[in-house]
C-alpha positions in Angstrom: -7.6 12.7 -17.6 -7.5 9.1 -18.7 -4.3 7.0 -18.3 -3.8 3.5 -19.7 -2.0 0.9 -17.7 0.9 1.1 -20.1 1.4 4.8 -19.4 1.5 4.4 -15.6 4.9 4.8 -13.9 6.2 1.6 -12.3 8.6 1.5 -9.5 10.3 -1.3 -7.5 11.3 -0.7 -3.9 13.4 -3.1 -1.9 13.0 -3.6 1.9 10.3 -0.9 2.0 10.1 0.6 5.5 12.3 -2.2 6.7 10.1 -4.9 5.2 11.2 -8.0 3.3 11.8 -8.4 -0.4 10.8 -6.2 -3.3 7.4 -4.4 -3.7 6.1 -3.0 -7.0 4.3 0.3 -7.2 2.2 1.3 -10.2 1.5 5.0 -9.8 -2.1 5.5 -11.1 -1.6 9.3 -10.9 1.2 11.4 -9.4 0.8 13.8 -6.5 1.3 16.7 -9.0 -1.3 15.5 -11.4 -4.1 15.1 -8.8 -4.0 18.7 -7.4 -5.3 17.5 -4.1 -3.9 16.7 -0.7 -3.0 13.2 -1.9 0.7 12.1 -1.6 0.2 8.6 -3.1 -2.4 6.9 -5.2 -1.0 3.6 -6.5 -1.6 -0.1 -7.1 0.9 -2.1 -5.0 1.9 -5.6 -5.7 3.6 -7.6 -2.9 5.0 -11.0 -3.9 4.7 -14.0 -1.6 7.0 -13.7 1.4 7.5 -9.9 0.9 6.2 -7.1 3.1 6.0 -3.4 3.8 7.5 -2.8 7.3 5.9 -1.1 10.2 5.6 2.7 9.9 3.5 5.5 11.4 1.4 8.1 9.8 1.6 11.6 11.3 -0.3 14.5 9.5 -1.7 12.0 7.0 -3.7 8.8 6.7 -3.2 5.8 4.5 -5.9 3.5 3.0 -5.3 0.0 1.6 -8.0 -1.7 -0.4 -7.1 -5.3 -1.0 -7.9 -6.5 -4.5 -6.2 -10.0 -4.5 -4.3 -12.3 -2.3 -3.9 -12.9 1.4 -2.1 -10.5 3.8 -1.3 -10.0 7.5 -1.6 -6.5 8.8 -0.1 -5.2 12.0 -2.8 -2.5 12.7 -1.0 -0.5 15.4 -0.1 -3.6 17.4 -3.1 -5.8 16.5 -2.5 -8.5 13.8 -5.4 -9.0 11.4 -5.6 -11.2 8.3 -6.9 -9.4 5.2 -8.1 -10.5 1.8 -10.0 -9.3 -1.3 -12.6 -6.6 -0.5 -11.0 -5.7 2.9 -9.9 -2.2 3.6 -7.4 -0.8 6.1 -7.2 2.8 7.4 -4.3 4.1 9.4 -3.6 7.7 10.5 -3.4 10.1 13.4 0.0 8.9 14.5 -0.9 5.2 14.4 1.2 2.7 12.6 0.9 -0.4 10.4 2.7 -3.0 8.3 1.5 -5.6 5.8 2.9 -8.9 4.7 1.9 -11.3 2.0 1.2 -14.6 3.7 -0.3 -16.3 0.6 1.0 -18.3 -2.3 0.2 -15.6 -4.9 0.7 -11.9 -5.2 -1.0 -9.6 -2.7 -2.4 -6.7 -4.8 -4.0 -3.6 -3.3 -4.7 0.1 -4.1 -3.1 2.5 -1.6 -3.8 6.2 -1.1 -2.0 8.5 1.3 -4.1 11.5 2.1 -2.6 14.6 3.8 -4.5 16.5 6.5 
């Protein structure tokens, strides 16, 4: 299956997981289309000053791969700056959040994989 960017479903979410501002999701493929234990596979764009609030992952894990921008991740209580080429893995009941601390968009690919 090939999908052009124009065909991808776009979604705006405000105050995601208690975070600040509005975050854009561009769903590359839906859970139903993938036929695997994947709940989410999307490009996420977080504008300057916006964030995804702290949340835990039980029975699943989430991967962020940073494409562009500068972020601050709360990695289960430890704050870490991230940028292009960095990856974050959270699962097994651990939690995380991510905030855009740069001047431009923070763009990443995110996947939520079910156990």
